[in-house]
N, C-alpha and C positions, 0 to 999 in steps of 0.2 A: 719385080712388080711393075705394073703398067705406069705408075707415077714416075718411075725412073725413065721410062721411054718418053713420057711427055716432057720431062726435064731435058732430055737429050734433044728432043725436037726444038724446044725453045732455045737451047744453047746453040743450035745450028741456024737459028733465025727463021725456023719454020713456024708457021701459024698453027697454034693449037686452037681448034674450034669446037663448037658443040658436037660436030661429027666425031672428032677425036675422042671427046669425053664419052659420047654415047657408045662408042665401040667398047670402051672400058666398062661402062655401066652395064651394057648388055652381057658381057662376059661374066662379070661378077653376079649379076642377077641369075644367069643360067647355072651358076655354080652354087646358088643359094647363099651367097655372101652379100646379103642385103645391107649390112652395116657398112661394108666397104663401098658398095654402090652409092649409098647415101653420102658417104665421105666425098666421093667424086663430085656429086651434085654441089655439096658445100664448096668444094674447091673451084668448080665452075663459077659459082656466084662470086666467090672471093676474087677471081680473076676478071670479073666483069662480063662473063659470058652467060647469057640468059638461057636457062634450060628450055629446050624445045618441047613441042608436043610429043616428039619421039621419046625424049628423056622421060617424060611423065608416063607415057604408055608403057615403057619398059618397067618402070618401078611399080605401077599399078598392077600390071600383069603378074609380076613376080610376087607381090604381096598377096594377091588372090591365090596364086599357085601354092603358097605356103600356108594358106588358111588364115591369113591375117586380114580378114574382111573389114574389120573396123578401121584399121589403118589405111587400107586401100580406099575405102569410102571417104575417109577424112582427107586424103590426098586429092581425090577427085573434087571434093568441095573446095579445097584450097586453090585448085586450078581456076576456079571461078567460071 
């Protein structure tokens, strides 16, 4: 799982950034694994990394693609 890779990166002193998380989020969104994608967003926030516009774009698009329009629109509103 990608979280193991992120752990290895951190263990070697490499910076885990929003770009790293977005790569994972993108992959899980593309596979329809939105629960896992949202888990990575929670992990980003827990580590003090602010989700980027790209992060939200990935999630909103995936929600719309799965027909979850209400959730997508709610996320857009939350983005402010």
